[in-house]
C-alpha angles and dihedrals in degrees: 000000000000112000090201089068122097108231137194138187143168100253094186095064132249097274124105105283135163091235129028117205116208116191123201125188132176143056094311097044093109094043088055090051090049091054088062104037110013115223118043126237122230119279115292097004116133109213137176107242140176109242117213133183092251129315108333091358132136116302108254106179145316107256145162114252136184138175134205121202121222129293092014094072138088094261097034088243132093105290137182136184130203116198104195135159114292098250116129087215091060092050090048091051093051092053091046090054090055093048092052092060115096111229096019110116118186129156132190112266121247120236110295094358096133091054093042088056089049088053094049091046090057092245093124134000131235097270092052090050090051089047087055091052090053092045091056091048095042113134102170138041095250090053090048093052094047094044095045092051089051094047089051091056104263092136096032091059092047094046094044091051090054091049090051091052092048090051090051090052094048092050090052092054093045089052091050090052095046097043106035095159095055121092093235097152091068090050095054117106113257094246090058093053099052102086094288092171094055091046092052093044090051091052096049093044091054090048091052091057087069095056098094093049093048092050091052090053089053101039100028134242117275119221116189120201111206136174145109120309118284095018092119104260092142091044093052092050091049089050096052093040090047091223140083094258098143129045112251116202137159087227111098118237096030093136110067103155131042111273111208124197125174119216135165121245121179089339095308126114108241124189110210110206120200111194138191117275119269113240142101104309116245098191138024090250090052090050091054089049090051091051091051092048090054092047091048091051093049092051098040122105091224130021122205113200112206126202134179104253093206094060093041092051093051098072146359091248092066090044091058090047094049093075091062138055115201133175119174088347090301113127116219108205119219139192100214133033110207124185110204133197095047087156088074098054124104119217092263093058094044091053091049093055094042092052096043115111090202090061096047108140095017121128122237110203145144114230085192101057099020093240108154095001092113094055090049091051091049089054090047091051087053090056093049104100119254113267107259124232115270090254096078136117104263100182136054090236090058091054093045092050094048093044085057091049091053093049090052091049092052089052089052091048096050095050129079094192112101091211094052090046091051092052093050091047091049091053089050091050090051093048094053090043089059089050095057096031106256091114128050092349098166090058093069103028098081092051092047097050094043084079096052126100126241111273099029 
């Protein structure tokens, strides 16, 4: 990308909308706006204007327009926005009007280019940019709260503060190395003498403990439903999702691949995973489905083991088998044991299940009628991890960088040599610098902005 170019994009997307927002940024942004409306309004004032195809040209639309002078804009450059009617024909006419002007050179923005320019201009840092990506993609309230706080600078301020403290510690050690004959220890501020490395290490270590929770909020919690064929796995998924997402059939082996449905439970994104029935495979396709089911169960955050309540309630042998799931002598651990089809049980079978010590803690329900599903969902909600505070590492790279900082701080803490301490602190400072974008920034920008939408 060439930052000298003037760029434009439809920031409101390409779907049918009432209002389309066209953003323009760069040296010729105001010229592009003048082509459409003539005289420019003051900075930051939104005005209703007639848009023409150049001076004296055909009327294109009546639209709201606004301009922002550098550096008081999102990108730090001259910027303008046109809020026109959502017709694709109007947008095409506006672009054609620009292309017809001699000397006006605009190009379509690449994904995330507006935000990338804002970052390079120092308007935001990398963590804010990534928070903005998450905010655009947020599906749940927990994701929205976490992403909004990050986009507003919650993590940026925390990490920048740690970087500043690391820099101060590094400067102290460098001074002690360069001026060994000076009594610098007595001249240090009190707060820098009281175990500052240990204090910083404790803060970052506690912050790192939240990494898994924050990533679950951002990416979602996976819940795999496993069991033999025809125990009601697809029916349970449909009941929880409140839609016919998976095919339900009396024929065994209907589900061959993993069916994934995303739902929101207590503000968290939850991926429900319906899997193939576990049994001795009767075809190559079914065998592949069983392999995928086992892999899904091993990778899921929570595993729900489903059994046919009718079979379990018939005899004690089935009751003892119900606590385990085995396929080829390989046990698949589960978090919940659920007995489905309670609507088919008589009172004798219900009593036998209720009084069984082996089945203590299991859930008896009917995916068909809904009986007992509420109690199971309440228990599932209890197993979903608590929503972390907004100041939590939301990406794997944050955790990796901060783990490196902790390792370096431990090295500095364990050494009595000023030079070794300085080296460890320098490496810690560089690691957190890569996290916030003050070190090796180009190495991470391409990956970050590949996830952005056009016009942002």
